[in-house]
C-alpha positions, 0 to 999 in steps of 0.5 A, a space after each residue: 852721115 855722108 852718104 856718098 862715101 863710104 869706108 872700112 871699119 871695124 864694128 863690135 856689134 855685141 860684146 863677145 870673143 875677138 870673132 865678133 870684130 867685123 870688118 865692114 862698110 860704113 858711111 864716112 863721118 859727117 863733118 862738124 864744126 870744131 871736130 877733125 876728120 882724120 884719114 886713119 893710117 895706123 893705129 895701136 891696140 890697147 888692152 882697154 879696147 880689150 875690155 871694151 870688146 868683152 863687154 867691161 867698159 860701163 856706158 859703152 853702147 853697141 853697135 861701136 867702132 873701137 879705137 881710143 888712139 890712131 895716126 894719120 892726115 887730116 882730111 878736113 877740120 872746120 871750124 879749127 885751125 888745122 888744115 888738110 894734109 897735116 900729119 896728125 895723132 888722136 887719142 882718148 876724150 871717149 874715142 871708141 867708147 862714147 863715139 867711134 873711134 880709130 879701128 876704121 879708115 876715117 875717124 871724126 875726133 874733137 879738135 882738142 884730142 888732135 895733136 899735130 906733129 912734124 915727122 917723117 917716121 913710117 906710119 907704123 912707127 908713129 901709130 906705136 906711139 900716142 897712147 903708150 909713150 904719153 901715158 908713160 911721159 905723163 906718169 914720169 914726169 908728172 906724176 912721179 916727177 923723176 929727176 937724173 940719179 933716181 931709182 925707178 921700178 918698173 912693176 910690169 916692165 915687159 907690157 908696151 908701157 913698161 918698155 917705153 917707161 924703161 926708155 924714157 927713163 933711161 935717156 933721162 939718166 935713172 937707174 932702172 929696175 923692172 919685173 917680168 913673170 917670165 924669165 925668157 923675157 929678161 933680155 927683152 928689158 935689157 935691150 931696153 935700157 933696164 939695168 937690173 931685172 927681177 923676177 916677179 912670183 907675186 911678192 918682191 918688195 923682200 928681194 928689192 929691199 935685200 938687192 937694191 935698198 929702197 927706190 924713189 919711185 914705182 910706176 906700177 902697171 900690174 895694178 891692185 893685186 901687187 901695189 900693196 907689195 910695191 908700196 913696200 919698196 920705196 923709200 920714205 917721201 918716195 912716189 908710187 904711180 898706179 898707171 896699169 891694171 895688167 892684173 884685170 883687178 880693178 878694186 881693192 878688197 878691204 882696203 885700209 889706208 892707215 896701214 897699206 900706205 907706208 908713212 909719207 909715201 905718196 901713192 898717185 895715179 895717171 891715166 891718158 885721159 890727162 892728155 890732150 891737145 893743149 897739154 900734150 902737143 909738146 911732149 909728143 913732138 919731143 917722143 917723135 923727134 926722140 924716136 927718130 933719132 934713137 934716143 928712145 925705143 919704140 919696141 913694136 912687137 908686131 904689126 898687123 894688117 887691117 884685115 887682120 883685127 881678129 888675130 891681132 886681138 887674139 894675139 893681145 888677149 893670149 898676152 903674147 905680146 912683148 912690146 906694142 901691137 900696130 894695125 896698119 891701114 
């Protein structure tokens, strides 16, 4: 570590409640070949960081600076073709888990996890995009292979990922159905391009079949607690992609694929671990450009200051958000 320079960072010494997030001074990470030192300007909050903070991420060693994504400016990048001053985003690849992540004034990230981008978007807007929109993009275009004119069902529609998927799908001329457990959030879905809102009471397949018929694709964001029901909403040769675990249930009890998965229905997953500089730079620039011209809606729910990180995690843990939470440094 470079002991001549210090930075502000949020450190978790041991798992626990939001109060374990401590804003403190750390040395600025020492440069090394093939890694990019980013001066962080903003970062989005993600539920996976909440799970890590709570102690549910296997293999994570504490103390740790959390944060699976960030945006900012290249400070230095020895052994790479990045140049100081470039605007970049970084995400995944062990950020905030295997090594310190984006909850800091500076983050040191492997070059393959860094995406150069050309944009004039405000930092809080840019900071809302990498993890959420790239996961939505990959889920829709790579896993679900969506096509104009199809009907897409989003299970867990008012999450940040659900809203991102809705705006991408709407812009690509899909008919979009989405669920929420809270009827008061229906307007948020409609404002984001959702054509039909379904109030989720735990089982939606009979209602979907009755009101809309079977759909072409399902983006399942609640997870295993609703996935079996979601599988019953898809037409033969349709696809279901599980990209979230909002229901906080990781495994199926007594899962029997031959009976649980309807014949010819394809079940797949997509996670942001699939993102990389090689695969994601072009899609991310497309997303950023789309936001800049109003093609895609960002749905930032709330922006917090760096010194409000505890309040931000409390807000997230209490499920108060409808859309993306961002911390601005």
